[in-house]
N, C-alpha and C positions, 0 to 999 in steps of 0.2 A: 504494500502501500503507501510506505513513502517512498519507494524509487517512485511507482506510480505519479505520484505528487509532484516530484522534484522535477521527472522529464516535462511535466503539463506547464511548471514553472519557469520551465528553460525555455518553450516553446511561446508563453503567452508575454513574456518581459518583452523580447522586441519591439511584437505589437506593440504593448502598452506605449515603447519610449516612442515608436513612429508617432503613435498617435497623439502625445505630447507634444511634440514637437511640428504638429501641424493642424495645430489646436489654435493660434491666434489668430485676431483680425487680418482678414486680407482685405488689401484696397480695390482687389477686383478688377486690376488695370489701369486702375488712375498711375498716372504722374504723379511724384514726387513733389513736395510742395517745393518751390525755388529756394534758392539760396540769395538774400540779399542782405546789403550790412545798413541799412537805414537807423537801424538801432542802434550804429556804433557812434559816438561821442568824436567829433572828432578835435584832434589837437591842431591849431594856427600858431606856422613859425614865422616867426621875423625872419624870413628870409625870402630872393627874387623867386624860385624855383624849386620843387619838389621834384625827384626823380625814381623811381623805384623799376630796379635792375634785377633783372631774372640771372644768376651768373650760371648760365648753359655749359661749360665745364664743368664746373662741381656738379650740377643736376643729372647729368648725363650720366654720370658713373654712379648714380643712386642708385637702388630698390624703389622702383612705382610697380606697385602690385595694383591689380583691380580694384577702384575703389569707386565712391558715387560719384564723387567731383575730383578732378586732377588738380592734387594739392597743390603744386605750383600758382596753375590759375587761381586758387582759393587763396592763398597768400598775395598774390598780388594783386587781386580785388581788394582783400581788405585793406592794405595798406596804399592804397591810393585812396582809399574812401577815411581813414584813420588821421593820414599826416598831409596836412593843406596848409599852401602859401598865402604869407601874410598881402603880397605886392602893394595893391595901391591902398589896401585900407590900415596901414602902418606911417605912424608919423617917421619914422629911422628912415634914413638912407638904407636901404637894400641892396644898393650895387654893388658886385660881387659878392654875393651871400646866398649859399644852397647846401641844400639837403639832402643826400641820398639812401637808398634804404637797398643795399645790395642783400636778394632773394639765395643764399649759397646754400643752404637744405630745404628740402620739401619734399622729403620722402615718406614711403607706405613700405614697411616692410609687412610681408606676410610668414606665416607658421603656424604649422601644424601638429595641438596639442592632442596626445593621443586621451584617452578618457582615465580616471583613476580609479574608478572600481573596478573590482576583479572580475566582476560579472560582466560587466560593461567591456572591458578588453579585450573577455574570452568571446564574447558575441563580436566584435568590432565594430561597436556604434556608441555614441556618447561623446567623440572627438570632438577637439575647438577649433575656429579659427581665428587665430589672434593675430590682428594686425596692430602696427606699431606705427604710429603718425613722428614725425618729428619739424622742427622747420627752426631754421637756424640762421640769423642774420645779421650783418655788419649796418650799421648805425653810420654816418661819418656827414660831417659839420663841417664848409668851409666858407672860410669869409677872407677878406683882406688880413687879416690879423691873425687868424689860426687854421688851422685843421686837428678836428676833434673826429676821434673813431671810437665806437664801443661796441660790443659781441654782445648779444642776448640770445636767447632759446626757448622753445617750450616746447613739450609733449605731450601724448595720449597713448593708452593701451586700451583694446577693448579684446575681448572673447564673444568670438558668435558661436551655436551650434553649428555642427558640420549641416546638418539633415535644417536647418533651419529656410524656410521659403525665400525669395528672391524680395520678397516685400519684405517681408523680415529684415534679413539682412543689409539690406537698403533703408532702412529705416533706423535699425543701432548703427550705423554705419553715418548717416545723416547727424546723429545724436551726437557722435565722436569729434565729429567734424565739430560740432557748437560748443562743446564743452573744451576740444582745443583752441578754439577761436574766443574762446573766455578767458579761458588761462593767458591765451597771448597779449589778449586786449590789455589783461590788470599790467601786465612785464613792461606792453610797451610805455601803458602812462607812467609806470613808477620809472622806468628808465629816463625817457624822456624829460621828464620832472625834475628829478636828482642832477641829470647832467645836462641839460641842455636848457637850463632854468631860465639864464639869461637870454634867452629866445624866442619862448614861451609867450603868444599872446594872450590865452586863456586859460 
């Protein structure tokens, strides 16, 4: 009797796991919401020009696993919305003043994490897809009097069940992107206001 019960559990266990992994709500083919930066509070710099540069040589050597949004593009759009030049809004002479954001890393690495439980490992189910997101930039302020650079970075790691539907996987990836940008935004605010305080207008 005990042997029969064990065999029954062995048969039902993978069915239970597959059911649990597909029970999340499905958007039924509807597109994921577009990522905007309207909620980002911009920092206005007392410079004549702000440039956002993707350092292609560095970026091409980094992992870019399939993800809901290309991280280099997301990072570029974020910084374009975050840092703005004062231009004609400043009483200070801005000639020769510029601020550059060099994006040296915007990578997404994918790893497979095997199931931890003995039963799940034996059945070959329950593993996790791990995504490691990293953004690293160099901030460069140039004026006729000085040249100042500061390096900064932010990262986020998420794990998604390997049996997740495409909709669930994309939803988790979008949440991870939003959390990464929130962390990045906090750090950008801190660094710019601490290191370039004399050149911030707002």
